[in-house]
N, C-alpha and C positions, 0 to 999 in steps of 0.2 A: 676151425679146430683150435686155433691159437687162443681165441677168446674163451673157449670151453675149458682148456687146461688152466688158463690164467684165473678164471673164475673159481675153479675147484681149489687151486693152490692158495689163493688169497683167503678163502674161507677156512683153511687149515692152519695158517701160520699166525704168529704174533705180530709180525711186521709186514702187512700186506703191501705197503708202498714199495718195498724192496724186491717184490716178485717181478721177474721179467721172463718173457717167453720169446725166443728167437726162432724164426721159421727158416729152414734151409731146404729149398726145393730142388728135387732131382726130376728125372723123367717120370718114374713111377713111384718113387718113395720120397716122402717129405719127413725131415727130421725136425722135431720140436725140442729145443733146448730150454729146460726150465732151470732158472737160476734163483736161488733163495739165499738168505743169510745163513751162515754156519750154525747159528743158534736154532734156526727153524728146520734144518736139514732132517733131523729125526722125525719131525712131525709129518713131513712130506713123504718120507720113506715108510714110516710105520713099523710096527713090530714084524720082524722077519720079512719085511718088504711088502707086506700085504696092502698098504695104502697105495704104494707106487704101482703094484700089480693091478689094483682096482682102477686106478687112473688109466693105465694102459688098456684095460678091458673096455672101459667106457669109450676111449679113443678109437679103438678098433671097431667097436659096434656102431659108433656114429659115422665112421668113415666108410662103411660098407656100400653105401649108395653112390659115393663119389667115384669109386674105382681107383682111388689113390691110396697108397699104403702109408700109414703114419707110424713113426717110431718116436718114443719119448725117451729123452736122456735127461737125467737130473744131475746138475752141475753145481758145485759149491760156489 
């Protein structure tokens, strides 16, 4: 899942080398922290948060088979 979010974010931003995704695992929930440059933050969030919501939807759809719940947090 980490690679999926990283791939999507790198396709959206101007500085793909500055994209990092950190995975924090719990028992049933895994938190993915996406960090981008401040200049690219708007591109990752999108208008009215639509791009971020689409990334969360793709993440939840792809994690359905694993039984693990994933949460995406976007951090400056």
